[in-house]
N, C-alpha and C positions, 0 to 999 in steps of 0.2 A: 504494500500500500504506500502510495506517495502522499507526502504532506503538502497540500496545495494552499495552506493558510498564508504563508509569506508571499506567495505569488499573487493571490487574489487581493490581499491587503495592499501590496505595493502597486498593483495596477489601478485599483480604485482610488487610492490616495494620489497617484500620479495624475489621473484624469481630473479629479476634483480640485487639485492644487495647481493646475497649469495656470500660470499668470495670464490674466486677461480673459480666461474662459468664463468662470463664474464671478470672480472678483480679482482685484489686483491691489496688493499692499506693497509699497506706497504707490498711489496712483500718479498719473502725470500732472493732474491739476489739484487733486484732493488727497487726503490720507488714504481713503479706500474708494475705489471705483468698481462698479459692478458691470460686467458684460461689455467691456469696451473693446475687446479683441486686440488690444495693443499690449506691449510689454516694454520694460526697460531693464537695464543691468541691475539696478537696485532691487527691483521687484523679483528678479530671478534669484538673487541672493537670499532675500527674505523668504520666498516660497521654498527654497532648498533647505533652509534652516528649519522651517515649520515642518516640511516633509520628513526630514531626518529625525526630528523630535517625535513626531507622531508615529512613525514606523518603529522607532525604538520602544515607545510605550506599548504599542499593539503587539509587537513580536517578542520583546524581552520581558517586560513587566507583566503584561496580561497573559501572553503565551497563546496566541490564536493558532489553532490547529484545525485543518479541514482535511480529512482523509478520503481519498477516492478508492472505492472498492472495485476489484476486477469483476467483470460480469462473465 
């Protein structure tokens, strides 16, 4: 059985935390902008830090595991 927990958590967080898709911190004109589909170097760094913090919490502290059974 393969542990798919880290893969699924990483993919979901990557999609949700893509700068400019749902929100962008810091925004180009404001602190937080929603759905502007633009990005900057600062927002990439902030989103990378948030991503690494959340993935550490989910995988190390909580220990998310999803096992796929063979059919």
